[in-house]
N, CA, C and O atoms as a printed pandas DataFrame, in Angstrom:
     atom_number atom_name residue_name chain_id  residue_number  x_coord  y_coord  z_coord
0              1         N          GLY        A               1  103.420  119.389   80.860
1              2        CA          GLY        A               1  104.850  119.585   80.738
2              3         C          GLY        A               1  105.559  119.738   82.059
3              4         O          GLY        A               1  106.779  119.900   82.077
4              5         N          GLU        A               2  104.848  119.692   83.165
5              6        CA          GLU        A               2  105.476  119.850   84.484
6              7         C          GLU        A               2  105.854  118.484   85.048
7              8         O          GLU        A               2  105.093  117.521   84.947
8              9         N          ILE        A               3  107.036  118.422   85.641
9             10        CA          ILE        A               3  107.483  117.183   86.292
10            11         C          ILE        A               3  107.396  117.383   87.792
11            12         O          ILE        A               3  107.959  118.331   88.339
12            13         N          ILE        A               4  106.690  116.485   88.448
13            14        CA          ILE        A               4  106.597  116.503   89.903
14            15         C          ILE        A               4  107.352  115.292   90.416
15            16         O          ILE        A               4  106.986  114.155   90.118
16            17         N          ASN        A               5  108.406  115.532   91.187
17            18        CA          ASN        A               5  109.226  114.437   91.716
18            19         C          ASN        A               5  108.711  114.021   93.086
19            20         O          ASN        A               5  108.632  114.833   94.007
20            21         N          LEU        A               6  108.370  112.769   93.203
21            22        CA          LEU        A               6  108.002  112.180   94.481
22            23         C          LEU        A               6  109.074  111.153   94.799
23            24         O          LEU        A               6  109.128  110.093   94.176
24            25         N          ARG        A               7  109.905  111.458   95.742
25            26        CA          ARG        A               7  111.031  110.575   96.038
26            27         C          ARG        A               7  110.630  109.593   97.148
27            28         O          ARG        A               7  110.273  109.990   98.257
28            29         N          VAL        A               8  110.700  108.317   96.816
29            30        CA          VAL        A               8  110.426  107.257   97.778
30            31         C          VAL        A               8  111.634  106.338   97.783
31            32         O          VAL        A               8  112.066  105.858   96.735
32            33         N          GLU        A               9  112.168  106.100   98.953
33            34        CA          GLU        A               9  113.361  105.260   99.057
34            35         C          GLU        A               9  113.095  104.095  100.003
35            36         O          GLU        A               9  112.157  104.123  100.799
36            37         N          GLY        A              10  113.926  103.088   99.900
37            38        CA          GLY        A              10  113.817  101.961  100.814
38            39         C          GLY        A              10  114.042  100.646  100.101
39            40         O          GLY        A              10  114.522  100.594   98.969
40            41         N          VAL        A              11  113.684   99.605  100.792
41            42        CA          VAL        A              11  113.829   98.236  100.291
42            43         C          VAL        A              11  112.818   98.026   99.162
43            44         O          VAL        A              11  111.667   98.444   99.288
44            45         N          PRO        A              12  113.225   97.386   98.061
45            46        CA          PRO        A              12  112.285   97.131   96.967
46            47         C          PRO        A              12  111.039   96.383   97.443
47            48         O          PRO        A              12  111.116   95.494   98.291
48            49         N          LEU        A              13  109.909   96.757   96.888
49            50        CA          LEU        A              13  108.621   96.189   97.256
50            51         C          LEU        A              13  108.629   94.668   97.091
51            52         O          LEU        A              13  108.987   94.150   96.033
52            53         N          GLY        A              14  108.234   93.971   98.139
53            54        CA          GLY        A              14  108.123   92.520   98.099
54            55         C          GLY        A              14  109.408   91.769   98.386
55            56         O          GLY        A              14  109.403   90.539   98.428
56            57         N          LEU        A              15  110.517   92.485   98.587
57            58        CA          LEU        A              15  111.799   91.814   98.804
58            59         C          LEU        A              15  111.874   91.147  100.170
59            60         O          LEU        A              15  112.366   90.025  100.288
60            61         N          LEU        A              16  111.393   91.828  101.194
61            62        CA          LEU        A              16  111.431   91.289  102.554
62            63         C          LEU        A              16  110.011   91.102  103.072
63            64         O          LEU        A              16  109.191   92.016  102.990
64            65         N          PRO        A              17  109.719   89.913  103.608
65            66        CA          PRO        A              17  108.370   89.681  104.131
66            67         C          PRO        A              17  108.106   90.543  105.375
67            68         O          PRO        A              17  109.024   90.880  106.123
68            69         N          ASP        A              18  106.847   90.882  105.570
69            70        CA          ASP        A              18  106.416   91.642  106.752
70            71         C          ASP        A              18  107.151   92.966  106.912
71            72         O          ASP        A              18  107.415   93.400  108.033
72            73         N          ARG        A              19  107.474   93.593  105.822
73            74        CA          ARG        A              19  108.189   94.881  105.838
74            75         C          ARG        A              19  107.174   96.016  105.722
75            76         O          ARG        A              19  106.240   95.937  104.924
76            77         N          ASP        A              20  107.354   97.061  106.512
77            78        CA          ASP        A              20  106.539   98.264  106.373
78            79         C          ASP        A              20  107.184   99.155  105.328
79            80         O          ASP        A              20  108.408   99.276  105.270
80            81         N          TYR        A              21  106.351   99.779  104.500
81            82        CA          TYR        A              21  106.855  100.627  103.420
82            83         C          TYR        A              21  106.317  102.040  103.556
83            84         O          TYR        A              21  105.208  102.266  104.042
84            85         N          GLU        A              22  107.127  102.972  103.117
85            86        CA          GLU        A              22  106.718  104.364  103.057
86            87         C          GLU        A              22  105.621  104.491  102.000
87            88         O          GLU        A              22  105.691  103.857  100.947
88            89         N          GLU        A              23  104.630  105.294  102.280
89            90        CA          GLU        A              23  103.528  105.479  101.350
90            91         C          GLU        A              23  103.465  106.944  100.926
91            92         O          GLU        A              23  103.562  107.846  101.759
92            93         N          THR        A              24  103.307  107.165   99.655
93            94        CA          THR        A              24  103.185  108.516   99.115
94            95         C          THR        A              24  101.890  108.606   98.334
95            96         O          THR        A              24  101.587  107.740   97.514
96            97         N          ARG        A              25  101.131  109.653   98.589
97            98        CA          ARG        A              25   99.864  109.848   97.878
98            99         C          ARG        A              25   99.984  111.076   96.979
99           100         O          ARG        A              25  100.626  112.068   97.325
100          101         N          PHE        A              26   99.352  110.977   95.827
101          102        CA          PHE        A              26   99.278  112.115   94.920
102          103         C          PHE        A              26   98.026  111.948   94.078
103          104         O          PHE        A              26   97.492  110.846   93.953
104          105         N          GLU        A              27   97.567  113.036   93.508
105          106        CA          GLU        A              27   96.369  112.992   92.677
106          107         C          GLU        A              27   96.783  113.125   91.216
107          108         O          GLU        A              27   97.413  114.105   90.818
108          109         N          ALA        A              28   96.424  112.140   90.443
109          110        CA          ALA        A              28   96.738  112.151   89.011
110          111         C          ALA        A              28   95.483  112.510   88.223
111          112         O          ALA        A              28   94.365  112.176   88.614
112          113         N          GLN        A              29   95.693  113.188   87.118
113          114        CA          GLN        A              29   94.606  113.618   86.242
114          115         C          GLN        A              29   94.675  112.835   84.934
115          116         O          GLN        A              29   95.749  112.370   84.550
116          117         N          PRO        A              30   93.548  112.684   84.249
117          118        CA          PRO        A              30   93.584  112.023   82.938
118          119         C          PRO        A              30   94.624  112.682   82.024
119          120         O          PRO        A              30   94.698  113.906   81.917
120          121         N          GLY        A              31   95.412  111.842   81.379
121          122        CA          GLY        A              31   96.473  112.320   80.501
122          123         C          GLY        A              31   97.826  112.413   81.178
123          124         O          GLY        A              31   98.850  112.488   80.499
124          125         N          ASP        A              32   97.852  112.410   82.528
125          126        CA          ASP        A              32   99.126  112.459   83.241
126          127         C          ASP        A              32   99.949  111.210   82.940
127          128         O          ASP        A              32   99.409  110.133   82.687
128          129         N          LEU        A              33  101.236  111.380   82.974
129          130        CA          LEU        A              33  102.173  110.286   82.767
130          131         C          LEU        A              33  102.831  109.982   84.109
131          132         O          LEU        A              33  103.346  110.887   84.765
132          133         N          ILE        A              34  102.818  108.733   84.514
133          134        CA          ILE        A              34  103.465  108.321   85.758
134          135         C          ILE        A              34  104.658  107.463   85.379
135          136         O          ILE        A              34  104.529  106.474   84.658
136          137         N          VAL        A              35  105.821  107.858   85.877
137          138        CA          VAL        A              35  107.071  107.165   85.564
138          139         C          VAL        A              35  107.713  106.721   86.867
139          140         O          VAL        A              35  108.012  107.542   87.734
140          141         N          LEU        A              36  107.921  105.430   87.000
141          142        CA          LEU        A              36  108.603  104.851   88.155
142          143         C          LEU        A              36  109.886  104.215   87.656
143          144         O          LEU        A              36  109.884  103.497   86.656
144          145         N          PHE        A              37  110.992  104.482   88.362
145          146        CA          PHE        A              37  112.254  103.899   87.922
146          147         C          PHE        A              37  113.147  103.596   89.111
147          148         O          PHE        A              37  113.091  104.263   90.144
148          149         N          SER        A              38  113.971  102.576   88.941
149          150        CA          SER        A              38  114.927  102.212   89.984
150          151         C          SER        A              38  116.163  103.102   89.879
151          152         O          SER        A              38  116.392  103.757   88.862
152          153         N          ASP        A              39  116.938  103.111   90.931
153          154        CA          ASP        A              39  118.151  103.934   90.931
154          155         C          ASP        A              39  119.169  103.467   89.900
155          156         O          ASP        A              39  120.103  104.201   89.578
156          157         N          GLY        A              40  119.001  102.261   89.380
157          158        CA          GLY        A              40  119.896  101.783   88.330
158          159         C          GLY        A              40  119.776  102.578   87.044
159          160         O          GLY        A              40  120.683  102.554   86.212
160          161         N          VAL        A              41  118.658  103.286   86.872
161          162        CA          VAL        A              41  118.484  104.149   85.704
162          163         C          VAL        A              41  119.251  105.452   85.924
163          164         O          VAL        A              41  120.114  105.805   85.120
164          165         N          SER        A              42  118.947  106.157   86.990
165          166        CA          SER        A              42  119.581  107.458   87.224
166          167         C          SER        A              42  121.050  107.332   87.608
167          168         O          SER        A              42  121.832  108.241   87.331
168          169         N          ASP        A              43  121.444  106.227   88.239
169          170        CA          ASP        A              43  122.840  106.036   88.655
170          171         C          ASP        A              43  123.705  105.401   87.575
171          172         O          ASP        A              43  124.897  105.185   87.796
172          173         N          HIS        A              44  123.139  105.099   86.420
173          174        CA          HIS        A              44  123.868  104.485   85.301
174          175         C          HIS        A              44  125.101  105.344   84.977
175          176         O          HIS        A              44  124.992  106.566   84.869
176          177         N          LEU        A              45  126.246  104.721   84.827
177          178        CA          LEU        A              45  127.494  105.445   84.617
178          179         C          LEU        A              45  127.986  105.359   83.179
179          180         O          LEU        A              45  127.852  104.328   82.519
180          181         N          SER        A              46  128.558  106.465   82.709
181          182        CA          SER        A              46  129.215  106.469   81.399
182          183         C          SER        A              46  130.577  105.801   81.553
183          184         O          SER        A              46  130.993  105.471   82.664
184          185         N          GLY        A              47  131.258  105.608   80.449
185          186        CA          GLY        A              47  132.611  105.046   80.491
186          187         C          GLY        A              47  133.576  105.924   81.262
187          188         O          GLY        A              47  134.595  105.445   81.758
188          189         N          ASP        A              48  133.259  107.216   81.367
189          190        CA          ASP        A              48  134.102  108.164   82.097
190          191         C          ASP        A              48  133.696  108.314   83.559
191          192         O          ASP        A              48  134.296  109.102   84.290
192          193         N          GLY        A              49  132.675  107.561   83.994
193          194        CA          GLY        A              49  132.236  107.626   85.381
194          195         C          GLY        A              49  131.198  108.700   85.662
195          196         O          GLY        A              49  130.886  108.964   86.823
196          197         N          GLU        A              50  130.655  109.328   84.615
197          198        CA          GLU        A              50  129.626  110.346   84.794
198          199         C          GLU        A              50  128.273  109.660   84.998
199          200         O          GLU        A              50  127.958  108.694   84.303
200          201         N          GLU        A              51  127.469  110.156   85.951
201          202        CA          GLU        A              51  126.140  109.602   86.182
202          203         C          GLU        A              51  125.155  110.078   85.129
203          204         O          GLU        A              51  125.197  111.229   84.694
204          205         N          TYR        A              52  124.266  109.173   84.725
205          206        CA          TYR        A              52  123.191  109.511   83.793
206          207         C          TYR        A              52  122.337  110.618   84.402
207          208         O          TYR        A              52  122.086  111.640   83.762
208          209         N          GLY        A              53  121.903  110.417   85.613
209          210        CA          GLY        A              53  121.228  111.446   86.383
210          211         C          GLY        A              53  119.759  111.658   86.064
211          212         O          GLY        A              53  119.280  111.329   84.978
212          213         N          SER        A              54  119.062  112.215   87.034
213          214        CA          SER        A              54  117.638  112.476   86.868
214          215         C          SER        A              54  117.384  113.664   85.944
215          216         O          SER        A              54  116.324  113.736   85.322
216          217         N          ALA        A              55  118.334  114.597   85.840
217          218        CA          ALA        A              55  118.153  115.746   84.942
218          219         C          ALA        A              55  118.103  115.290   83.486
219          220         O          ALA        A              55  117.291  115.785   82.705
220          221         N          ARG        A              56  118.965  114.352   83.123
221          222        CA          ARG        A              56  118.962  113.836   81.749
222          223         C          ARG        A              56  117.675  113.066   81.469
223          224         O          ARG        A              56  117.090  113.187   80.392
224          225         N          LEU        A              57  117.242  112.280   82.441
225          226        CA          LEU        A              57  115.991  111.546   82.300
226          227         C          LEU        A              57  114.824  112.531   82.167
227          228         O          LEU        A              57  113.932  112.323   81.345
228          229         N          SER        A              58  114.827  113.586   82.961
229          230        CA          SER        A              58  113.758  114.596   82.898
230          231         C          SER        A              58  113.673  115.240   81.526
231          232         O          SER        A              58  112.575  115.510   81.038
232          233         N          LYS        A              59  114.811  115.491   80.896
233          234        CA          LYS        A              59  114.810  116.090   79.553
234          235         C          LYS        A              59  114.099  115.194   78.543
235          236         O          LYS        A              59  113.346  115.673   77.695
236          237         N          ILE        A              60  114.346  113.891   78.641
237          238        CA          ILE        A              60  113.683  112.943   77.735
238          239         C          ILE        A              60  112.184  112.906   78.037
239          240         O          ILE        A              60  111.366  112.873   77.118
240          241         N          LEU        A              61  111.830  112.911   79.304
241          242        CA          LEU        A              61  110.419  112.876   79.677
242          243         C          LEU        A              61  109.691  114.118   79.168
243          244         O          LEU        A              61  108.575  114.013   78.659
244          245         N          GLN        A              62  110.304  115.279   79.298
245          246        CA          GLN        A              62  109.677  116.505   78.799
246          247         C          GLN        A              62  109.570  116.493   77.279
247          248         O          GLN        A              62  108.551  116.898   76.720
248          249         N          ARG        A              63  110.614  116.033   76.618
249          250        CA          ARG        A              63  110.629  116.011   75.156
250          251         C          ARG        A              63  109.607  115.034   74.596
251          252         O          ARG        A              63  108.932  115.333   73.610
252          253         N          ASP        A              64  109.490  113.858   75.227
253          254        CA          ASP        A              64  108.702  112.763   74.667
254          255         C          ASP        A              64  107.428  112.450   75.453
255          256         O          ASP        A              64  106.862  111.370   75.288
256          257         N          CYS        A              65  106.968  113.364   76.297
257          258        CA          CYS        A              65  105.832  113.061   77.185
258          259         C          CYS        A              65  104.538  112.751   76.441
259          260         O          CYS        A              65  103.652  112.110   77.006
260          261         N          ALA        A              66  104.404  113.184   75.198
261          262        CA          ALA        A              66  103.174  112.916   74.442
262          263         C          ALA        A              66  103.170  111.538   73.793
263          264         O          ALA        A              66  102.137  111.093   73.293
264          265         N          LEU        A              67  104.312  110.860   73.794
265          266        CA          LEU        A              67  104.399  109.543   73.158
266          267         C          LEU        A              67  103.633  108.491   73.942
267          268         O          LEU        A              67  103.323  108.674   75.119
268          269         N          ASP        A              68  103.335  107.397   73.276
269          270        CA          ASP        A              68  102.800  106.209   73.915
270          271         C          ASP        A              68  103.821  105.727   74.951
271          272         O          ASP        A              68  105.019  105.764   74.672
272          273         N          PRO        A              69  103.392  105.278   76.129
273          274        CA          PRO        A              69  104.337  104.831   77.153
274          275         C          PRO        A              69  105.376  103.815   76.662
275          276         O          PRO        A              69  106.531  103.861   77.087
276          277         N          ARG        A              70  104.978  102.900   75.774
277          278        CA          ARG        A              70  105.941  101.907   75.250
278          279         C          ARG        A              70  107.047  102.583   74.455
279          280         O          ARG        A              70  108.215  102.206   74.559
280          281         N          GLU        A              71  106.676  103.586   73.657
281          282        CA          GLU        A              71  107.675  104.329   72.875
282          283         C          GLU        A              71  108.598  105.115   73.791
283          284         O          GLU        A              71  109.800  105.206   73.540
284          285         N          LEU        A              72  108.036  105.685   74.855
285          286        CA          LEU        A              72  108.851  106.438   75.804
286          287         C          LEU        A              72  109.862  105.532   76.488
287          288         O          LEU        A              72  111.028  105.904   76.630
288          289         N          VAL        A              73  109.436  104.357   76.912
289          290        CA          VAL        A              73  110.361  103.383   77.528
290          291         C          VAL        A              73  111.466  103.030   76.543
291          292         O          VAL        A              73  112.641  102.988   76.909
292          293         N          LYS        A              74  111.091  102.780   75.298
293          294        CA          LYS        A              74  112.079  102.443   74.258
294          295         C          LYS        A              74  113.098  103.583   74.115
295          296         O          LYS        A              74  114.301  103.331   74.056
296          297         N          ASN        A              75  112.626  104.823   74.059
297          298        CA          ASN        A              75  113.529  105.970   73.902
298          299         C          ASN        A              75  114.467  106.128   75.091
299          300         O          ASN        A              75  115.642  106.451   74.918
300          301         N          ILE        A              76  113.960  105.903   76.286
301          302        CA          ILE        A              76  114.807  106.028   77.478
302          303         C          ILE        A              76  115.901  104.967   77.459
303          304         O          ILE        A              76  117.066  105.272   77.716
304          305         N          PHE        A              77  115.533  103.721   77.156
305          306        CA          PHE        A              77  116.552  102.663   77.134
306          307         C          PHE        A              77  117.550  102.856   75.984
307          308         O          PHE        A              77  118.723  102.510   76.118
308          309         N          GLU        A              78  117.096  103.395   74.884
309          310        CA          GLU        A              78  118.033  103.709   73.802
310          311         C          GLU        A              78  119.023  104.787   74.239
311          312         O          GLU        A              78  120.208  104.712   73.917
312          313         N          ASP        A              79  118.536  105.786   74.971
313          314        CA          ASP        A              79  119.420  106.838   75.465
314          315         C          ASP        A              79  120.390  106.298   76.512
315          316         O          ASP        A              79  121.557  106.689   76.538
316          317         N          LEU        A              80  119.915  105.407   77.369
317          318        CA          LEU        A              80  120.809  104.764   78.342
318          319         C          LEU        A              80  121.910  103.986   77.628
319          320         O          LEU        A              80  123.074  104.054   78.024
320          321         N          ASP        A              81  121.552  103.249   76.583
321          322        CA          ASP        A              81  122.547  102.489   75.818
322          323         C          ASP        A              81  123.528  103.410   75.107
323          324         O          ASP        A              81  124.713  103.093   75.010
324          325         N          ALA        A              82  123.047  104.553   74.608
325          326        CA          ALA        A              82  123.940  105.510   73.960
326          327         C          ALA        A              82  124.909  106.105   74.982
327          328         O          ALA        A              82  126.046  106.434   74.645
328          329         N          PHE        A              83  124.462  106.239   76.219
329          330        CA          PHE        A              83  125.284  106.771   77.302
330          331         C          PHE        A              83  126.374  105.768   77.663
331          332         O          PHE        A              83  127.535  106.141   77.831
332          333         N          ASN        A              84  125.997  104.485   77.784
333          334        CA          ASN        A              84  126.940  103.397   78.054
334          335         C          ASN        A              84  126.161  102.090   78.092
335          336         O          ASN        A              84  125.132  102.003   78.763
336          337         N          THR        A              85  126.636  101.076   77.384
337          338        CA          THR        A              85  125.930   99.792   77.343
338          339         C          THR        A              85  126.268   98.888   78.527
339          340         O          THR        A              85  125.604   97.871   78.724
340          341         N          VAL        A              86  127.285   99.234   79.318
341          342        CA          VAL        A              86  127.667   98.406   80.467
342          343         C          VAL        A              86  126.743   98.719   81.640
343          344         O          VAL        A              86  126.621   99.870   82.060
344          345         N          ARG        A              87  126.095   97.677   82.162
345          346        CA          ARG        A              87  125.181   97.860   83.295
346          347         C          ARG        A              87  125.798   97.255   84.550
347          348         O          ARG        A              87  126.379   96.170   84.517
348          349         N          PHE        A              88  125.656   97.988   85.668
349          350        CA          PHE        A              88  126.169   97.477   86.932
350          351         C          PHE        A              88  125.050   97.270   87.954
351          352         O          PHE        A              88  125.291   96.773   89.054
352          353         N          ASP        A              89  123.831   97.652   87.588
353          354        CA          ASP        A              89  122.694   97.571   88.503
354          355         C          ASP        A              89  121.440   97.282   87.663
355          356         O          ASP        A              89  121.446   97.415   86.439
356          357         N          ASP        A              90  120.365   96.881   88.360
357          358        CA          ASP        A              90  119.117   96.669   87.626
358          359         C          ASP        A              90  118.638   98.001   87.070
359          360         O          ASP        A              90  118.942   99.060   87.619
360          361         N          GLN        A              91  117.898   97.940   85.993
361          362        CA          GLN        A              91  117.297   99.137   85.413
362          363         C          GLN        A              91  115.822   98.846   85.195
363          364         O          GLN        A              91  115.412   98.331   84.155
364          365         N          THR        A              92  115.043   99.191   86.204
365          366        CA          THR        A              92  113.609   98.966   86.164
366          367         C          THR        A              92  112.918  100.275   85.824
367          368         O          THR        A              92  113.212  101.315   86.412
368          369         N          LEU        A              93  112.002  100.216   84.878
369          370        CA          LEU        A              93  111.307  101.413   84.412
370          371         C          LEU        A              93  109.856  101.049   84.122
371          372         O          LEU        A              93  109.576  100.127   83.356
372          373         N          ILE        A              94  108.938  101.784   84.744
373          374        CA          ILE        A              94  107.509  101.588   84.504
374          375         C          ILE        A              94  106.937  102.937   84.094
375          376         O          ILE        A              94  107.098  103.932   84.801
376          377         N          VAL        A              95  106.268  102.961   82.948
377          378        CA          VAL        A              95  105.649  104.192   82.451
378          379         C          VAL        A              95  104.187  103.893   82.175
379          380         O          VAL        A              95  103.868  102.923   81.487
380          381         N          MET        A              96  103.288  104.729   82.712
381          382        CA          MET        A              96  101.859  104.544   82.495
382          383         C          MET        A              96  101.168  105.897   82.329
383          384         O          MET        A              96  101.543  106.887   82.955
384          385         N          ARG        A              97  100.175  105.910   81.490
385          386        CA          ARG        A              97   99.389  107.119   81.272
386          387         C          ARG        A              97   98.031  106.942   81.924
387          388         O          ARG        A              97   97.385  105.907   81.765
388          389         N          VAL        A              98   97.599  107.965   82.665
389          390        CA          VAL        A              98   96.312  107.939   83.358
390          391         C          VAL        A              98   95.205  108.183   82.335
391          392         O          VAL        A              98   95.287  109.112   81.532
392          393         N          LYS        A              99   94.181  107.352   82.371
393          394        CA          LYS        A              99   93.024  107.517   81.463
394          395         C          LYS        A              99   91.871  108.142   82.200
395          396         O          LYS        A              99   90.811  108.362   81.615
C-alpha cells in the first residue's frame, strides 16, 4: 500500500539519437506494482482548468493496487475521461506487476 515516487525528467526515451539519460535504480519485490506515466496524465486539465494531478492518480493506485495491471490501466483512463475527455498532450501509461 505504500507509494514510492521516483521522479525522472527529461527528453522521452529514444526521441533524440546519442542522448544521455538520467538513470534511477530501485529494488522491486515480487507483487510490487510499477507504474510509469507521462506528464500528459498528471497534467490533464478539467474543463475548469484544474490539473488531474499526481495526488488523484495516487488515490486510484492505492484503491486499485490489487487489480490486474490491465484493469488498473482501464480504471485510470476511465477516471481521466470522467475528469475531462479533451486531451492536449500524450497520455502514456505503463503498469506492470513484479513476479
